[in-house]
C-alpha positions as a Markdown table, in Angstrom:
| # | Residue | x | y | z |
|---|---|---|---|---|
| 1 | Met | -80.2 | 112.2 | 5.1 |
| 2 | Val | -79.9 | 112.9 | 8.5 |
| 3 | Ala | -81.9 | 110.1 | 9.5 |
| 4 | Val | -79.3 | 107.4 | 7.7 |
| 5 | Leu | -76.3 | 109.3 | 9.4 |
| 6 | Leu | -77.9 | 108.6 | 13.0 |
| 7 | Leu | -78.8 | 104.9 | 12.2 |
| 8 | Ala | -75.2 | 104.5 | 10.9 |
| 9 | Thr | -73.9 | 106.5 | 14.0 |
| 10 | Phe | -76.0 | 103.8 | 16.3 |
| 11 | Ala | -75.2 | 101.3 | 14.5 |
| 12 | Ala | -71.4 | 102.0 | 14.7 |
| 13 | Gly | -72.1 | 102.6 | 18.7 |
| 14 | Ala | -73.9 | 99.4 | 18.8 |
| 15 | Asp | -70.5 | 97.5 | 17.1 |
| 16 | Asp | -68.0 | 99.2 | 19.6 |
| 17 | Arg | -69.9 | 98.3 | 22.8 |
| 18 | Ala | -70.5 | 94.5 | 21.6 |
| 19 | Glu | -67.2 | 94.4 | 20.6 |
| 20 | Ala | -65.8 | 95.7 | 24.1 |
| 21 | Glu | -68.4 | 93.4 | 25.5 |
| 22 | Ala | -66.9 | 90.8 | 23.9 |
| 23 | Glu | -63.3 | 92.0 | 25.1 |
| 24 | Arg | -64.2 | 92.1 | 28.6 |
| 25 | Glu | -66.2 | 88.9 | 28.4 |
| 26 | Leu | -62.3 | 87.4 | 27.0 |
| 27 | Ala | -61.0 | 89.3 | 29.8 |
| 28 | Ala | -63.0 | 87.5 | 32.2 |
| 29 | Val | -62.3 | 83.6 | 30.8 |
| 30 | Arg | -58.4 | 84.5 | 31.1 |
| 31 | Glu | -58.5 | 85.3 | 34.3 |
| 32 | Arg | -60.6 | 82.6 | 35.5 |
| 33 | Ile | -58.3 | 80.3 | 33.4 |
| 34 | Ala | -55.2 | 82.0 | 35.1 |
| 35 | Glu | -56.9 | 81.4 | 38.5 |
| 36 | Ile | -57.9 | 78.0 | 37.6 |
| 37 | Ala | -54.2 | 77.3 | 36.5 |
| 38 | Ala | -52.9 | 78.9 | 39.7 |
| 39 | Glu | -54.9 | 77.0 | 41.7 |
| 40 | Gln | -54.0 | 73.3 | 40.6 |
| 41 | Gln | -50.2 | 74.8 | 40.2 |
| 42 | Gly | -51.2 | 75.1 | 44.3 |
| 43 | Leu | -52.6 | 72.0 | 45.2 |
| 44 | Gln | -49.9 | 70.1 | 43.3 |
| 45 | Gly | -47.5 | 72.0 | 45.4 |
| 46 | Glu | -50.1 | 71.0 | 48.4 |
| 47 | Arg | -50.2 | 67.3 | 47.2 |
| 48 | Asp | -46.1 | 67.2 | 46.6 |
| 49 | His | -45.9 | 68.2 | 50.2 |
| 50 | Ser | -48.4 | 65.8 | 51.5 |
| 51 | Leu | -47.0 | 63.3 | 49.3 |
| 52 | Ala | -43.7 | 63.8 | 51.1 |
| 53 | Val | -44.6 | 63.6 | 54.5 |
| 54 | Leu | -46.6 | 60.3 | 53.9 |
| 55 | Arg | -43.6 | 59.0 | 52.6 |
| 56 | Glu | -41.6 | 60.1 | 56.1 |
| 57 | Ala | -45.4 | 58.7 | 57.6 |
| 58 | Asp | -44.8 | 55.3 | 56.2 |
| 59 | Gln | -41.4 | 54.9 | 56.4 |
| 60 | Ala | -42.1 | 55.7 | 60.2 |
| 61 | Val | -44.3 | 52.8 | 60.3 |
| 62 | Ala | -42.0 | 50.6 | 58.5 |
| 63 | Ala | -39.2 | 51.3 | 61.1 |
| 64 | Ala | -41.8 | 50.6 | 63.9 |
| 65 | Val | -43.2 | 47.2 | 62.7 |
| 66 | Gln | -39.8 | 46.1 | 61.8 |
| 67 | Ser | -38.3 | 47.4 | 65.8 |
| 68 | Leu | -41.5 | 45.3 | 67.0 |
| 69 | Arg | -40.9 | 42.3 | 65.1 |
| 70 | Thr | -37.6 | 41.5 | 66.3 |
| 71 | Thr | -38.7 | 42.6 | 70.0 |
| 72 | Glu | -41.5 | 39.7 | 69.8 |
| 73 | Ala | -39.2 | 37.6 | 68.3 |
| 74 | Thr | -36.8 | 37.8 | 70.9 |
| 75 | Leu | -39.4 | 37.7 | 73.4 |
| 76 | Ala | -40.7 | 34.1 | 72.0 |
| 77 | Thr | -37.1 | 33.6 | 72.2 |
| 78 | Arg | -37.0 | 34.3 | 75.9 |
| 79 | Glu | -40.5 | 32.5 | 76.8 |
| 80 | Ala | -39.5 | 29.2 | 75.1 |
| 81 | Glu | -35.8 | 29.3 | 77.2 |
| 82 | Ser | -37.9 | 29.8 | 80.7 |
| 83 | Ala | -40.6 | 27.3 | 79.5 |
| 84 | Arg | -37.4 | 25.0 | 79.4 |
| 85 | Leu | -35.6 | 26.0 | 82.6 |
| 86 | Glu | -38.8 | 25.1 | 84.2 |
| 87 | Arg | -38.9 | 21.4 | 83.0 |
| 88 | Glu | -35.5 | 21.5 | 83.7 |
| 89 | Arg | -36.6 | 22.4 | 87.4 |
| 90 | Asp | -39.4 | 19.8 | 87.5 |
| 91 | Ala | -37.0 | 17.3 | 86.7 |
| 92 | Leu | -34.9 | 18.2 | 89.2 |
| 93 | Ser | -37.0 | 18.6 | 92.0 |
| 94 | Leu | -38.3 | 15.1 | 90.9 |
| 95 | Arg | -34.7 | 13.4 | 91.4 |
| 96 | Leu | -34.5 | 15.5 | 94.4 |
| 97 | Ser | -37.7 | 14.2 | 95.9 |
| 98 | Ser | -36.3 | 11.0 | 95.1 |
| 99 | Gln | -33.0 | 11.4 | 97.0 |
| 100 | Arg | -34.8 | 12.4 | 99.9 |
| 101 | Glu | -36.8 | 9.4 | 100.2 |
| 102 | Ala | -34.1 | 7.3 | 99.8 |
| 103 | Leu | -31.8 | 8.9 | 102.0 |
| 104 | Ala | -34.7 | 9.0 | 105.3 |
| 105 | Ala | -35.3 | 4.9 | 103.9 |
| 106 | Leu | -31.6 | 4.6 | 104.4 |
| 107 | Val | -31.6 | 6.1 | 107.9 |
| 108 | Arg | -34.7 | 4.2 | 109.2 |
| 109 | Ser | -32.8 | 0.8 | 107.7 |
| 110 | Ala | -29.4 | 1.8 | 109.5 |
| 111 | Tyr | -31.7 | 2.9 | 113.0 |
| 112 | Ala | -33.7 | -0.5 | 112.6 |
| 113 | Leu | -30.4 | -2.5 | 112.2 |
| 114 | Gly | -28.3 | -0.8 | 115.0 |
| 115 | Arg | -30.9 | -1.1 | 117.8 |
| 116 | His | -31.4 | -5.0 | 116.6 |
| 117 | Glu | -27.7 | -5.8 | 116.3 |
| 118 | Gln | -27.1 | -4.4 | 119.8 |
| 119 | Leu | -29.7 | -6.8 | 121.3 |
| 120 | Lys | -28.1 | -9.6 | 119.5 |
| 121 | Leu | -24.7 | -8.4 | 120.4 |
| 122 | Leu | -25.4 | -9.2 | 124.3 |
| 123 | Leu | -26.1 | -13.0 | 123.2 |
| 124 | Ala | -23.4 | -13.0 | 120.6 |
| 125 | Gln | -20.4 | -10.7 | 121.1 |
| 126 | Asp | -18.5 | -12.6 | 118.5 |
| 127 | Arg | -20.4 | -10.2 | 115.5 |
| 128 | Ile | -19.7 | -7.0 | 116.9 |
| 129 | Asp | -16.9 | -6.3 | 113.5 |
| 130 | Asp | -19.8 | -7.5 | 111.1 |
| 131 | Leu | -21.9 | -5.1 | 113.1 |
| 132 | Ala | -19.3 | -2.0 | 112.9 |
| 133 | Arg | -18.4 | -3.0 | 108.7 |
| 134 | Val | -22.6 | -2.6 | 108.4 |
| 135 | Leu | -22.7 | 0.5 | 110.5 |
| 136 | Ile | -20.0 | 2.0 | 107.9 |
| 137 | Tyr | -21.3 | 0.5 | 105.1 |
| 138 | His | -25.0 | 2.7 | 105.7 |
| 139 | Arg | -22.8 | 5.7 | 106.8 |
| 140 | Tyr | -21.1 | 5.9 | 103.7 |
| 141 | Val | -24.4 | 5.8 | 101.4 |
| 142 | Gln | -25.8 | 8.2 | 103.6 |
| 143 | Asn | -22.8 | 10.5 | 103.2 |
| 144 | Asp | -23.3 | 10.2 | 98.9 |
| 145 | Arg | -26.7 | 10.6 | 98.8 |
| 146 | Ser | -26.3 | 13.6 | 101.1 |
| 147 | Ala | -23.8 | 14.8 | 98.4 |
| 148 | Arg | -26.5 | 14.4 | 95.7 |
| 149 | Ile | -28.9 | 16.4 | 97.5 |
| 150 | Arg | -26.5 | 19.2 | 98.3 |
| 151 | Ser | -25.8 | 19.3 | 94.3 |
| 152 | Leu | -29.6 | 18.7 | 93.2 |
| 153 | Met | -30.4 | 21.5 | 94.9 |
| 154 | Asp | -26.9 | 24.0 | 93.8 |
| 155 | Glu | -28.5 | 23.3 | 90.4 |
| 156 | Leu | -31.7 | 24.4 | 91.4 |
| 157 | Gly | -30.4 | 27.7 | 93.2 |
| 158 | Ala | -29.1 | 28.2 | 90.0 |
| 159 | Leu | -32.1 | 27.4 | 87.8 |
| 160 | Ala | -34.1 | 29.8 | 89.9 |
| 161 | Glu | -31.5 | 32.4 | 89.6 |
| 162 | Leu | -31.2 | 32.4 | 85.8 |
| 163 | Gly | -35.3 | 31.7 | 86.0 |
| 164 | Glu | -35.3 | 35.2 | 87.7 |
| 165 | Arg | -32.8 | 36.9 | 84.9 |
| 166 | Leu | -35.2 | 35.7 | 82.6 |
| 167 | Leu | -38.6 | 36.6 | 84.6 |
| 168 | Ala | -37.0 | 40.2 | 84.6 |
| 169 | Glu | -35.8 | 40.5 | 81.0 |
| 170 | Arg | -39.2 | 38.8 | 79.5 |
| 171 | Thr | -40.7 | 41.8 | 81.6 |
| 172 | Glu | -38.7 | 44.3 | 80.5 |
| 173 | Leu | -39.5 | 43.1 | 76.1 |
| 174 | Ala | -43.2 | 42.6 | 77.2 |
| 175 | Ala | -43.0 | 46.5 | 78.8 |
| 176 | Ala | -40.6 | 47.5 | 75.2 |
| 177 | Arg | -43.2 | 45.7 | 72.9 |
| 178 | Asp | -46.7 | 47.2 | 74.9 |
| 179 | Ala | -44.5 | 50.8 | 74.3 |
| 180 | Gln | -43.9 | 49.8 | 70.5 |
| 181 | Gln | -47.1 | 48.9 | 69.9 |
| 182 | Thr | -48.4 | 51.8 | 71.4 |
| 183 | His | -46.0 | 54.2 | 69.2 |
| 184 | Leu | -46.9 | 52.6 | 66.4 |
| 185 | Ala | -50.7 | 52.9 | 67.2 |
| 186 | Asp | -49.7 | 56.8 | 67.6 |
| 187 | Leu | -47.9 | 56.3 | 64.3 |
| 188 | Glu | -50.7 | 54.9 | 61.8 |
| 189 | Leu | -53.3 | 57.2 | 63.6 |
| 190 | Arg | -51.0 | 60.5 | 62.3 |
| 191 | Arg | -50.4 | 58.4 | 59.0 |
| 192 | Asp | -53.6 | 58.0 | 58.7 |
| 193 | Glu | -54.6 | 61.5 | 59.2 |
| 194 | Arg | -52.1 | 62.8 | 56.6 |
| 195 | Ala | -53.6 | 60.3 | 54.0 |
| 196 | Gly | -57.0 | 61.9 | 55.0 |
| 197 | Val | -55.5 | 65.4 | 54.4 |
| 198 | Leu | -53.9 | 64.3 | 51.1 |
| 199 | Ala | -56.9 | 62.6 | 49.9 |
| 200 | Ala | -59.1 | 65.9 | 50.3 |
| 201 | Ile | -56.5 | 67.8 | 48.0 |
| 202 | Glu | -57.0 | 64.9 | 45.6 |
| 203 | Ala | -60.5 | 65.3 | 46.0 |
| 204 | Arg | -60.3 | 69.0 | 44.9 |
| 205 | Gln | -57.6 | 68.1 | 42.2 |
| 206 | His | -60.1 | 65.3 | 40.9 |
| 207 | Glu | -62.6 | 68.0 | 40.3 |
| 208 | Gly | -60.0 | 69.1 | 37.0 |
| 209 | Gln | -58.7 | 65.6 | 36.2 |
| 210 | Ala | -55.5 | 66.9 | 37.7 |
| 211 | Ala | -55.5 | 64.2 | 40.2 |
| 212 | Leu | -55.6 | 61.4 | 37.5 |
| 213 | Ala | -53.0 | 63.5 | 35.5 |
| 214 | Ala | -50.6 | 63.2 | 38.5 |
| 215 | Leu | -51.6 | 59.3 | 39.1 |
| 216 | Glu | -50.5 | 58.6 | 35.3 |
| 217 | Arg | -47.2 | 60.4 | 35.7 |
| 218 | Asp | -46.9 | 58.5 | 39.0 |
| 219 | Gln | -47.5 | 55.2 | 36.3 |
| 220 | Arg | -45.2 | 56.4 | 33.3 |
| 221 | Arg | -42.7 | 57.0 | 36.4 |
| 222 | Leu | -42.8 | 53.3 | 37.5 |
| 223 | Thr | -42.8 | 52.1 | 33.9 |
| 224 | Ala | -39.4 | 54.0 | 33.3 |
| 225 | Leu | -38.2 | 52.8 | 36.4 |
| 226 | Leu | -38.8 | 49.0 | 35.5 |
| 227 | Glu | -37.1 | 50.2 | 32.0 |
| 228 | Arg | -34.0 | 51.3 | 34.0 |
| 229 | Leu | -34.0 | 48.2 | 36.3 |
| 230 | Arg | -33.9 | 45.8 | 32.9 |
| 231 | Asp | -30.9 | 47.3 | 32.1 |
| 232 | Val | -29.2 | 47.5 | 35.6 |
| 233 | Leu | -29.9 | 43.8 | 36.5 |
| 234 | Ala | -28.9 | 42.6 | 32.8 |
| 235 | Asp | -26.5 | 40.4 | 34.8 |
| 236 | Val | -29.7 | 37.9 | 36.4 |
| 237 | Pro | -29.3 | 35.3 | 35.0 |
| 238 | Arg | -31.8 | 34.0 | 32.2 |
| 239 | Thr | -33.0 | 31.1 | 34.1 |
| 240 | Leu | -32.3 | 31.4 | 37.5 |
| 241 | Glu | -30.8 | 28.1 | 39.0 |
| 242 | Glu | -33.6 | 27.7 | 42.3 |
| 243 | Gly | -36.0 | 25.2 | 40.7 |
| 244 | Arg | -38.2 | 25.8 | 37.6 |
| 245 | Pro | -38.1 | 29.6 | 36.0 |
| 246 | Leu | -41.2 | 31.2 | 36.0 |
| 247 | His | -42.3 | 30.6 | 32.6 |
| 248 | Gln | -42.8 | 27.3 | 32.6 |
| 249 | Arg | -45.2 | 27.7 | 35.9 |
| 250 | Lys | -48.0 | 28.9 | 34.3 |
| 251 | Gly | -51.2 | 28.4 | 36.2 |
| 252 | Ala | -49.2 | 27.0 | 39.0 |
| 253 | Leu | -47.5 | 29.9 | 41.0 |
| 254 | Pro | -49.2 | 30.6 | 44.6 |
| 255 | Trp | -50.8 | 34.3 | 45.6 |
| 256 | Pro | -48.2 | 36.2 | 47.5 |
| 257 | Leu | -51.2 | 37.0 | 50.2 |
| 258 | Thr | -54.4 | 35.1 | 50.9 |
| 259 | Gly | -57.2 | 37.2 | 50.9 |
| 260 | Pro | -60.4 | 38.2 | 48.7 |
| 261 | Leu | -59.6 | 40.1 | 45.4 |
| 262 | Leu | -60.5 | 43.5 | 45.9 |
| 263 | Thr | -59.8 | 44.8 | 41.8 |
| 264 | Gly | -59.0 | 42.3 | 39.2 |
| 265 | Phe | -56.9 | 43.2 | 36.1 |
| 266 | Gly | -58.6 | 46.5 | 34.3 |
| 267 | Gly | -61.0 | 47.0 | 36.9 |
| 268 | Arg | -61.1 | 50.7 | 38.5 |
| 269 | Leu | -58.8 | 51.4 | 41.8 |
| 270 | Ala | -60.5 | 53.6 | 44.4 |
| 271 | Asp | -58.1 | 56.6 | 43.0 |
| 272 | Gly | -59.4 | 55.9 | 40.1 |
| 273 | Arg | -56.6 | 54.4 | 37.9 |
| 274 | Met | -56.8 | 51.5 | 35.7 |
| 275 | Ala | -55.6 | 48.9 | 37.9 |
| 276 | Arg | -52.5 | 47.1 | 35.4 |
| 277 | Gly | -52.5 | 44.1 | 38.1 |
| 278 | Trp | -54.7 | 43.0 | 41.3 |
| 279 | Leu | -55.7 | 44.3 | 44.3 |
| 280 | Ile | -55.9 | 41.7 | 47.3 |
| 281 | Ala | -57.1 | 42.1 | 51.0 |
| 282 | Gly | -55.4 | 41.3 | 53.7 |
| 283 | Thr | -54.9 | 42.2 | 57.4 |
| 284 | Pro | -52.1 | 44.3 | 58.4 |
| 285 | Gly | -49.0 | 42.8 | 59.6 |
| 286 | Ala | -49.9 | 39.7 | 57.3 |
| 287 | Glu | -46.9 | 38.5 | 55.5 |
| 288 | Val | -46.8 | 39.1 | 51.4 |
| 289 | Arg | -44.4 | 36.1 | 50.0 |
| 290 | Ala | -42.8 | 35.8 | 46.9 |
| 291 | Ile | -44.9 | 34.1 | 44.0 |
| 292 | Ser | -41.0 | 32.9 | 43.1 |
| 293 | His | -37.7 | 32.8 | 43.3 |
| 294 | Gly | -35.8 | 36.1 | 41.8 |
| 295 | Arg | -33.7 | 38.7 | 42.8 |
| 296 | Val | -34.7 | 41.7 | 44.6 |
| 297 | Ala | -34.7 | 45.1 | 42.1 |
| 298 | Tyr | -36.1 | 47.3 | 43.9 |
| 299 | Ala | -37.7 | 48.4 | 47.3 |
| 300 | Asp | -38.4 | 51.8 | 49.0 |
| 301 | Trp | -41.0 | 54.4 | 48.6 |
| 302 | Met | -42.7 | 55.6 | 45.6 |
| 303 | Pro | -46.0 | 57.9 | 45.3 |
| 304 | Thr | -49.1 | 55.9 | 44.9 |
| 305 | Tyr | -47.4 | 52.9 | 45.3 |
| 306 | Gly | -46.3 | 53.2 | 49.0 |
| 307 | Leu | -43.4 | 51.0 | 50.1 |
| 308 | Ile | -43.1 | 48.6 | 46.8 |
| 309 | Leu | -40.8 | 46.1 | 46.4 |
| 310 | Ile | -39.9 | 44.6 | 42.6 |
| 311 | Leu | -38.5 | 41.2 | 42.4 |
| 312 | Asp | -36.9 | 39.9 | 39.0 |
| 313 | His | -37.7 | 36.7 | 38.0 |
| 314 | Gly | -35.0 | 36.4 | 34.9 |
| 315 | Asp | -36.2 | 35.9 | 31.7 |
| 316 | Gly | -37.4 | 39.2 | 31.5 |
| 317 | Trp | -40.3 | 38.5 | 34.1 |
| 318 | Met | -40.5 | 40.8 | 37.0 |
| 319 | Ser | -43.4 | 40.5 | 40.1 |
| 320 | Leu | -44.4 | 43.9 | 41.9 |
| 321 | Tyr | -45.9 | 44.5 | 45.7 |
| 322 | Ala | -46.8 | 47.6 | 46.5 |
| 323 | Asn | -48.6 | 50.0 | 49.5 |
| 324 | Asn | -46.9 | 47.7 | 52.2 |
| 325 | Asp | -46.1 | 48.5 | 55.7 |
| 326 | Ala | -43.2 | 47.1 | 55.9 |
| 327 | Leu | -40.6 | 45.5 | 53.1 |
| 328 | Leu | -38.6 | 43.2 | 54.6 |
| 329 | Lys | -35.8 | 42.3 | 52.0 |
| 330 | Ser | -33.1 | 45.0 | 50.1 |
| 331 | Pro | -32.2 | 45.3 | 46.7 |
| 332 | Gly | -30.3 | 42.4 | 45.4 |
| 333 | Asp | -31.1 | 40.0 | 47.9 |
| 334 | Trp | -32.0 | 36.7 | 46.4 |
| 335 | Ile | -35.1 | 35.3 | 47.2 |
| 336 | Gly | -36.7 | 31.8 | 47.2 |
| 337 | Ala | -40.1 | 31.0 | 46.1 |
| 338 | Gly | -43.0 | 31.7 | 48.8 |
| 339 | Glu | -40.3 | 33.4 | 51.3 |
| 340 | Pro | -41.4 | 36.3 | 53.1 |
| 341 | Ile | -40.7 | 39.5 | 51.7 |
| 342 | Ala | -43.2 | 42.0 | 53.3 |
| 343 | Ser | -46.1 | 43.1 | 55.3 |
| 344 | Val | -49.6 | 44.3 | 54.6 |
| 345 | Gly | -50.7 | 47.8 | 55.1 |
| 346 | Asn | -51.8 | 50.5 | 53.7 |
| 347 | Ser | -48.8 | 53.1 | 52.7 |
| 348 | Gly | -49.2 | 55.5 | 49.8 |
| 349 | Gly | -52.8 | 56.5 | 50.6 |
| 350 | Leu | -54.3 | 53.1 | 50.2 |
| 351 | Pro | -57.9 | 53.8 | 51.5 |
| 352 | Arg | -57.2 | 49.8 | 53.3 |
| 353 | Pro | -54.9 | 47.5 | 54.3 |
| 354 | Ala | -54.4 | 45.8 | 51.2 |
| 355 | Leu | -51.8 | 44.2 | 48.6 |
| 356 | Tyr | -51.3 | 46.0 | 44.9 |
| 357 | Phe | -49.8 | 42.8 | 42.9 |
| 358 | Glu | -48.5 | 43.4 | 39.6 |
| 359 | Leu | -47.0 | 41.0 | 37.3 |
| 360 | Leu | -44.8 | 42.4 | 34.3 |
| 361 | Arg | -43.0 | 40.7 | 31.3 |
| 362 | Asn | -40.8 | 42.9 | 29.6 |
| 363 | Gly | -41.6 | 45.5 | 31.5 |
| 364 | Arg | -45.9 | 45.2 | 30.0 |
| 365 | Pro | -48.5 | 44.1 | 32.7 |
| 366 | Val | -49.9 | 40.5 | 32.5 |
| 367 | Asp | -53.4 | 39.8 | 34.1 |
| 368 | Pro | -52.2 | 37.1 | 36.8 |
| 369 | Arg | -55.2 | 35.6 | 36.3 |
| 370 | Ser | -54.0 | 32.9 | 34.2 |
| 371 | Trp | -50.8 | 32.3 | 35.7 |
| 372 | Leu | -51.6 | 32.0 | 39.6 |
| 373 | Arg | -53.0 | 28.9 | 41.1 |
| 374 | Pro | -56.6 | 28.7 | 41.5 |
| 375 | Arg | -58.2 | 28.6 | 44.5 |
């Protein structure tokens, strides 16, 4: 009997120890879950902060690209003006040389005529009036040539003064362009550093699938934006006036960017998302062009998509152009087919310069392959 009681007591103690061990393990698991949840929340906060900084960096690069484009366009105009002035100066120089040669010939003629006539006067005093008239005529022509030469020299002086001003302006513009290029390079370096920080955070998030969930939220946000845009742009004509509507140009639409296709429809992008469009490689600053005429529905920055522009083509069709370095159009602008709308970049944390392009029908992605012109 005593043995039975001892065994019962021992069994009860073993059950108590097992229960206590289970409680400790459960507490440890709960603590680890809490730690993971807190870590994920912290990473999400870091990601949101990095996204905000990256957005500012992308927008700073966009502003610098716009300023550089403006400076380069102005410089090109000034260089064309300088070339025109140089051609005009060369033409005036030729005319001046011609007038000087004509004047020299006239002076030599008058001198020779005067010497010969003086000899003739010794023999024929009755022709002195003819000699006077000839000499007066020569002086008149000489004065006219001299006046023309002075006028040409005045024109050359004015051209030289204008040329000096243009040279000074070109020098100033070239210096501004160089400074802007240096500033742009610095901005791109800092943006790349920020993109690297963001990539490191997202790599840590990806271990717990948090990055993918964040990307899916961004994608849902974009889908919601497209739904709102369809409501806002209800005034866009069903069929736009310029040219054939998009839905009648299947297989004939131009590519938005000339470059190799990196990821096709349904493929996996570098961040793990499934591509709902195409990722096309490009060189920094290359022009992105509208595939068809339409109206700018959206032009701003979004997480993952960076600087993004959306065109409404009417009849439920939209095209999306993302990860640009600069947006050249604003919401509400009417765009012609093939018109430049953005420049290639890697905003939004894209690993390399490229264009992310989507074609949408009533908010749903459509494979561009059957719509864009085959290469």
